[in-house]
C-alpha positions in Angstrom: -37.6 132.8 -98.8 -38.4 136.5 -98.8 -36.1 136.9 -101.5 -37.7 134.2 -103.6 -41.5 135.5 -102.6 -41.1 138.7 -104.7 -39.6 137.0 -107.5 -43.1 136.5 -109.3 -43.5 135.5 -112.7 -40.3 135.6 -114.6 -40.5 135.2 -118.9 -38.2 133.6 -120.3 -35.1 135.0 -121.4 -36.1 135.1 -125.1 -38.8 137.4 -124.1 -37.5 140.0 -121.9 -37.8 143.6 -122.3 -41.8 141.9 -123.8 -44.9 144.2 -122.4 -46.7 142.4 -119.0 -49.8 142.0 -118.8 -51.8 140.8 -115.3 -54.8 139.7 -116.3 -57.4 137.6 -113.7 -59.9 135.4 -114.9 -62.4 132.3 -113.0 -60.4 133.8 -109.8 -56.9 132.6 -111.3 -54.3 135.2 -111.8 -51.9 135.1 -115.4 -49.4 137.1 -116.9 -48.8 137.1 -120.0 -45.8 138.5 -121.7 -45.6 140.2 -125.3 -43.1 140.6 -127.8 -43.1 141.3 -131.4 -45.1 138.7 -132.3 -44.2 136.4 -129.6 -46.4 135.6 -126.5 -45.8 133.6 -123.6 -48.7 133.3 -121.0 -47.9 132.6 -117.1 -50.3 130.8 -115.0 -49.6 131.7 -111.1 -50.3 129.7 -107.8 -51.3 126.0 -107.9 -54.1 123.7 -109.9 -56.0 120.7 -108.4 -56.3 118.0 -110.8 -58.8 117.8 -113.0 -58.9 121.9 -113.0 -55.8 122.1 -115.7 -57.9 121.4 -119.3 -60.2 124.3 -118.1 -57.0 126.5 -117.0 -55.6 125.9 -120.6 -58.9 127.3 -122.4 -58.1 130.0 -120.7 -55.0 130.9 -121.6 -55.5 130.3 -125.3 -58.5 133.1 -124.4 -56.3 135.5 -123.1 -54.2 135.7 -125.8 -55.7 137.1 -128.2 -57.6 139.5 -125.5 -54.9 140.8 -123.7 -52.4 141.1 -127.2 -55.8 142.1 -129.3 -53.8 139.8 -131.8 -55.1 136.4 -133.6 -52.9 133.1 -132.0 -51.6 131.1 -135.0 -52.8 128.0 -133.6 -49.8 125.4 -134.2 -47.6 127.3 -133.0 -48.9 127.1 -129.6 -46.7 124.7 -126.9 -46.8 124.4 -123.0 -49.5 123.3 -120.9 -50.9 125.2 -118.4 -48.6 126.1 -116.8 -46.7 127.9 -119.0 -47.7 127.9 -122.7 -45.5 130.2 -126.0 -46.8 130.9 -129.0 -46.6 133.5 -132.2 -49.5 135.9 -132.4 -51.4 137.7 -136.5 -51.9 141.4 -135.8 
């Protein structure tokens, strides 16, 4: 059990070696990974029904704030738990 708690958010294999940034927004914790023009955002913690739309909007807003790059909206994949996309820097 302790081992699982120590793992935390891990990027997908294609994002190994990416720059990691931990962010808190609206009381929720997220991890943003950036590697070249690729970005991945992971929400930490549980979300209740009805919160997912706002969480998704927060995750999308975090991307340019953390990376300093513009998200290519058409590349965005995922949901309020984890999403990936491409950047234009």
